[in-house]
N, C-alpha and C positions, 0 to 999 in steps of 0.2 A: 423465638429470633428466627431472623433469615439472613443468612450469609450468602453473598454472591460475588464473582469477579466480572471483569468486563473483557471483552477482547474485539476482533473485528472479522468475522467469519463469513465466508459467501460461497455460492457454488457457481464457478464460472464453466463456460462452454470448452470442449476440446477443440482443438485445431484440425483433427482430422475426421470431425463429423459428416463432413460432404454433401449436406444438404440444410436447407433452412428449416426452421420450426416456429410454431406458434407458440404466444404467450402460454395458453393452455397445456401445450406439449413439455416446455420447460418446468411449469409447476407440478404436472403429473410426474415427471422424471424425478425431482425432487422427493415428492411423497414416496414413489416406487424405490428409490434409492435408499432412504433412511430405512424401510420396512424389511428392505435386505440385511441390514442389520441385524443381527440376532439378537443384539442385546437392546435395542432401540424399542421403544413403545410409546403409545400414546400421541402419536404424531398429529398436530393440530394445522391448520393452514386458511390464511384469508388473504385476499388480494384486491385489486379492481378488477371485478370480473366484467366490465364494460370492455377492457381491451384483450379478452381472453383469445379472440380470433386474430388479432395484429400477428405479424410476421417478426420474428428475430433472425436478423440477418448474420451468418457465420460467414468469418474470413481466415486468412492464415496471415499472420497469428492474432487470436481473440485476445482482448485485453485482458490484463490479471490485475488485480489490486497488490498482488505481492510484488510486481513490477513497477508499482509505483503510477499504474495506469487507472483510468477511470473503470468503475464499477459497472460490468456488462455481463448480463442484462440487469438494467435498473427498473423494476416493476413497481409502479406505485402503489403505497399502502400494503406492501407484502410482508406480513409477519406471521411467522411460524413457531412452533415449539415441539418440543418432543424429549421423551425422557431417555435416559441411557445408562445401563448398567456396566460398570467398568470393577472388575475385582480388584483387590487390593494389592495382590502379588503383578497385576499387569499395571496397576499405577506406579508399583515401586520401578518397573523395567522402563516405563514412557518416561518417569522424571527422574531415572538413574539416581535413586535414593534407596538407603535398604527400607525394607517394609514396615519396620517399627519405626521408622524417622517420617513416615506418613503425617501430613499434616491438613489433609482434606477433609479427614473426621467422617468420611461416609464412602460408600460403594455406589450410591444412586445419585444421579444429576440431574436437573432440568436445565434444557438449553432453549433458551428464547431469543430469536433473531428479529430486529427490527428494520426494515429499510426505510430511513429517512429521507429528507432532502439532500443532505451532505453525503449520504451513503448508509450501509449497513453497520449496525451495532449488535452485539451479542452479549448476551448475560448468560453466566454459568452458574446455577444456584446449586448448592450443596444442600442436598435433601435431607431434612432432619439433622441440620447442624447442630453440633456441640459448641460450648464456650471455646474452646482451644481450635476451633476450624480456622483456615487460612484457606479463603476460596481464591485467593491469586494462582495457587498451585492447581485448583482443579482448571483454571483455563488453560493452562499448560497441557495437562493431563488431558483433558477432552480432545483438544485440538490435536495432539499428537496420534491420539487414538482413532480420530475421525481421518486424518490425513493417511494414517496406514491402512485402515480398514477399508476406506473407500476407493484405494487404489486396486484392490483386489475383486470390485464389483463391475460387471460388465454394463456400464454405463456411458452416455455423451458428456457426463458431467465431470468436472474435476473441483476438489475440495481446495479452495482458495482462501489464504487470510494474510492479513499485515500482522508481523510477528516476528520475534516472540513481541508479546504485547506490549506496548510502551506505556500504557496507563498503570502505573506501579502503585494500586492500592487495593485494600480490602475493604468490601463494604457490608455494613450489617445494619438491619431493620429491628427495632423493636418497639416494644408497646409501652404506652405510658398514660398515667391518669392526669399528667399535669396539662393545663390548658397551653394550646400552640397559638400566638398571636400572629396574623399577617400571612402564614405561610401553612401548607399542608403538612409540613415535617419540621422539626427542630433537628438542627445539622450541628456536629461537632466534629473537628478534625482533630488526630492525633499524629504527630508527626514521629516517625521512629526512624533508625538508621536503614531499616529495610523498607518494606512496603507500608505506607501510611495507611491508619486504620480511620474510615470514614463511617461515623456512626450518625444514623437517621432514627428519630423517634416520631411515633403516630399517635395520635389521639384515639384511644379506642372506641370513642363516641361517635366519631366521623367516619369508620369504615366498619364492615359488618365483620369482616375477619381478616385475618394476615395477609392471606392471599390477594384480597382485595387492595390492601394497602401496598403490598409489594407491586403489584400490577400498575398503580398510580405512580409508584416512585420511579419505577423503569420507565414510565412513557414520560414523565417529567425529565429525566436524566438524559433522555435519548436524544436530544436536538443538540445539545451541549458535547455527548459524547461523540455523535456522528461528527459533528464540526472538527473535534480533537483529532480523528481519525482522518478527516480530509486533509487537513495540515501536515499529520505524519507522513501520509500518502505523498503527498506535494514534495515535500523533504527528500522523499526516497527518490522519486521520479527526477527532481532535479539533480541529485549525487550521481544518479545512473548517466544523465547527459553530461553532467561535468568531467566523469570519468571518460565518455567517448571522446570528449575534447582533450583530454589531457593524454589519451592514446595516441590519436592523432599526431598531437605536439609532439609527443616522443618520437614518433617515428621520423618527424620530420629533423629531429635535434640528432638521432641516429645518421642521417645522411650527413648532417653538417659536421659531426665529429667523426665522419667516416667510420662508424661501426657497422653499418650495412655493407654486405659482402657483394652486393650485386655489383654488374659492370656499370661504366659509364653511361652507354645508351640507355639501360634501364632506369638507371637513377635520372636522367634526363627526361625521361618519358612521366616516370611515377611521381617525382617531387612536385611538378605543378598540379596533379591531380589530388596531394595531400594538401597543398596550399588552398585550394578551391574549397575543398571539403571542410577544411578548419575554420575557413572564412564565413561559409554558409552555415555551418554548425554554430559558430557564435553569435552570429545573426539572429539566427533562430531562437536562440536560447535566450539572448537579450529580449526578444519580442515576447516570448514565453512568461518571462520574469515579471515585464511589465504587466503583462494581461492579467495574469493570476494576483498580482500585489493588489491591483482594485478590486479583483473579484473578492479574495479574503478580506478587504477593508471592509467590504459592503456586507459580507456574510458574518463577520465580526458585530458589526453596528446590528445587524437583524437580529444575532442571538442576544446581545447584552446591552444595548440601549434603546430596543424597542418597547420594553417594558411589559411585553406579552405574556410572558411565562416567568415561572420562577426558576432562578439559577444558581447552582452551588459550586460549580468547578472552574470559575473563570481562572482563578490561580493557577490551574494546571493548563489552561489553555494558554494563558499568557507565558509560561514557563517553556511551553512546547514553541511558540513563535520566536522566542529570544534564542533558542538554541538553532535555529536555522541558520545555515551558512551563508556567509555572503561570498561569493565566488570573484576572484580578480580577472575578470573578463576583459576589462580596458587594459590591463597591463600583459595580459597574454596576447591579445591583439597587436599591441605595439612589438612586443617581440615575436611574432608570427610576421608582420610587415618588414621588420629589419631583416630576416633571413629571406623573405620573399625578393626584397630588392637586390640582396645580393644574388640570389638565384637567378633574378632578369639580367643582371649585368652579366654572370657568368654565360647565361643563354646567347647574350647580344654579342660577348667576345667569341664563344664558340662558333655562331654564325658568320661573324666577320671573318673568321679564321678559315673556316670551311668554304667561305665562298671566295676567299683569296686562293686557297688551295685549289678549288674547282677551276676558279680562273686562270691560275697557272698553267692547269692540266691541259684545259680545252686551249689555250694561247701554244704551248708546246706542242699539242696534237696538230693543229692548223699550220705553224710553222714548218713543221717535219713533212705534213702533207704535200703543202705547197711547194716547199724546197725539193722534195722528190720530183 
């Protein structure tokens, strides 16, 4: 039996690197960083070596998938794996459970990372898994271990991830003598109050061994899973943008409700800047949502309606799509317009009043001067 969980791990580039690097430099650094982990072994790497001399441009800040940004660098056909040993005592500390309650069933894990069209997918296999192994816990343990240990290493890489992993399922692969029609694997889903159990069976006559069957299964699932994580990343990005708009709107409302302690001149100068910012952010966010909606629809069609690959996880992708928030951008825009009009009238009245006062002062000065 094989047992594995899924996540979304990536090696991003730190902001303070100070120079550009090549694709080969990036690949070499991943290998070097993993080999510096004293409990890691058997590092294996493959990628499109035709682009090894291409430059990767660094900037501040560099994108991070944990912020909902695009995966960078995205290296075509980048696949790598490594084994990692994590003692049960450390696992218990990382997962915050007593050691005798651990359900990973092992101290040895194999991590496989595949960079697909939609982004990276990571598989965490519990090596020599027992029947009571829950590999979803292994994703958490390995993620926290890598995040902690890589921070200690002198490297220009940063361990990046989407998480905690939103794909709540335990994957199991078993051999069967039964004939499987039409697909490479027989699939059965068991829904539970916690993480669902996804069982895959393979015919022993089709594959040389269990490892070959596992590799085939992980390759088959990768496109669906990478699309799932792309959707999750997009939802995270949209939430961050909406929070920025909410923050600016709250600052405007503080001015309107006189909660802001700044004086009249400061408020008069700063309020128009806030109005300009929030109108710009709403407009850009609307455009982003329209653009990505079309992209996601096309990607969904490519994954599920092309008929080119076997698919098993459409229900999870559909659920992820159904949970994406709808943001009240039009309503927020109307509210801001109302206060903007009030603000404009206030500035107009202040201008008229200031002009009147200034005119009176000038007139009085001229009268006094000529009178004298």
